[in-house]
N, C-alpha and C positions, 0 to 999 in steps of 0.2 A: 614457467613457460617452456614449452618444448620447441626447441630450435632445429631446423634441418641441418644435419651434421654429415661429414663424410668419415667414415671408419677406415683407417690404414691399418693393414696387419698382414702378417704372414699366413696365407690361407691354409696352407698344408699343415703347419704345427698349431695354429690357434684358432681355427673357424669354431671348434666347440667352446672356447672360452669366449669368443666373440658373441656366439648365439646366447650364452648366459647373460652377456650384458645387454644385448638386445631384448631379451624376455623380460628385463627389469622393467620394461616400458617407460622409462624416464627420458629416452633420447629419440629423436626421429632421424634415424640413419637412413643411408640407401639400402634398398633391398639387397640382401646378401644372394650371391649366385648360387645355386645348387651344384653339387660337384660335377654333374653332367654339363650344365651351362658353363661353368668355369672352364672345363676341358674343352668345349666348343670354342669359347672366345680364345683360349690359349692356341688351339690349332690354326686359327686364322692368322697367328704371327703378331710380331711386336707393334705394328702400326694399328692393328685392330684393338690390341690390348690398350694402348695409349689413348685411342679414341674413345673406349668405353670409360676410362679413368676421366678424360676431359669432360665427357658428357655427364657423368656422374657428379663431378665436382660444381657443374653449374648449379647455381642458385643454392649452394651450401653456404652457411654462415660461419662454419668452423670446421677445421679438420682435427680429428683426434686419432692419434697413432696409439694404437694398442700394442705394447711392446712385450714381445716373448723372447725368447733366447736368440732367435735368428732374424728378427724383424729388421734390424738396421742393416743387414746384409742383403736385403732382398731388392733386386733392382727396380721393381714397380713400387715399392714402398719409398724408396728414394726418389723416383719420378714423382710421386704423389706429393711428397714434400717439397720439391723444387717448383712444381707447379704452384703449389698453395702459396710458396713464399713469393713467386714472381707475381701473383695476384694480390700480395699483401693481406692474405686470407688468415684470420686469426687460427692459431693451432697450439697444441701442447701434446704430451704423451702421458700414458698411464701405463706403468709396468704391470703386466698380468702374469708373470711367471709364477706367482703363489697360487693362482686359481688351477683347478684340477682340469685335466684334459678328459676326453671321452673315456680313456682308460683308468681314471683316478689318479694320474700322475701329475706332479708339479715339474716345473722346468727350471733351468738356472736363469738367473737375471741377465738381459741382453745389454747391448751397448746403447749408448744414446744415439738414436736415429737421425736427430738434427746435425749433430757434428758429422756423422758418417755421410749424409747427403749434402749438406751444405758447406762443411769443411769448419764450421763454427755454429754454436748453437743459437746465436743471435737473440738470446733471452727466452726462447721457448722452453717453457718448464716441462719437466719429466718428473711426475709425481709417482713415488713408490708408496702404495697404501700400506705395505707393512710398516713404514715409519712414520705414517700419517696419524696414527691415533694412540692416545696413552692407554685406551682400553683394549681389552683382548678381543676385537671383532675381526671377523673374517675379511679377506680382501673383497669378497663379493658385496658384503654389507657396507663396507666403507665406499666402494665404488658406488653402490645404489644410493647411498645417503649424500654423496658429495658430488657426483658428475654433473648435475646441472649447474651448481654454484661454480665448478670449475669451468665449464663452457662459458657462462657468463663473465667470469673472471678474465678469460682469454680474449673475448670480445671487447670487454672494457679496456684491457691493457692496450689492444691492438687500435681501439677508437682513440684513447688519450694519447697514443704514440704518433699518430697521423691526422687526427681530426675528422676521419670518417670511417665508416665500416664497409667492407666489400659484400656485395650481395650478388 
């Protein structure tokens, strides 16, 4: 079952990695802004960016933070996590530092964004695909094979913790 999710990430550093995940076709995320559209929203200021985020979070069943080297330090990623936490939205993170960027480079593993945004991880999982499999699979293959079940697990854990699921 493909669920509508919100993808939270550092646009500048990781948009190519995120595009790879979207092209897997296993998640139904928000539409990514083109670089021009992204710059247009940014030029409108902080309130416009937050309004765009708030609008995109509506009707999403899970927030997935795609964690690159700078993701946890990005103010709008922190805002997205805080808003989702306030709404009791299921969420988790996936480290994507081992995926290649548009130039074929990998990055260093970033910090836990939940601790950075909320001061505590509140039990939100951060999955590192490098440590996930006993078999020598690529991060791409591990994410492609498991992201749907990770989403379902986050939703199930959220439902079990409070008796309902946020839509």
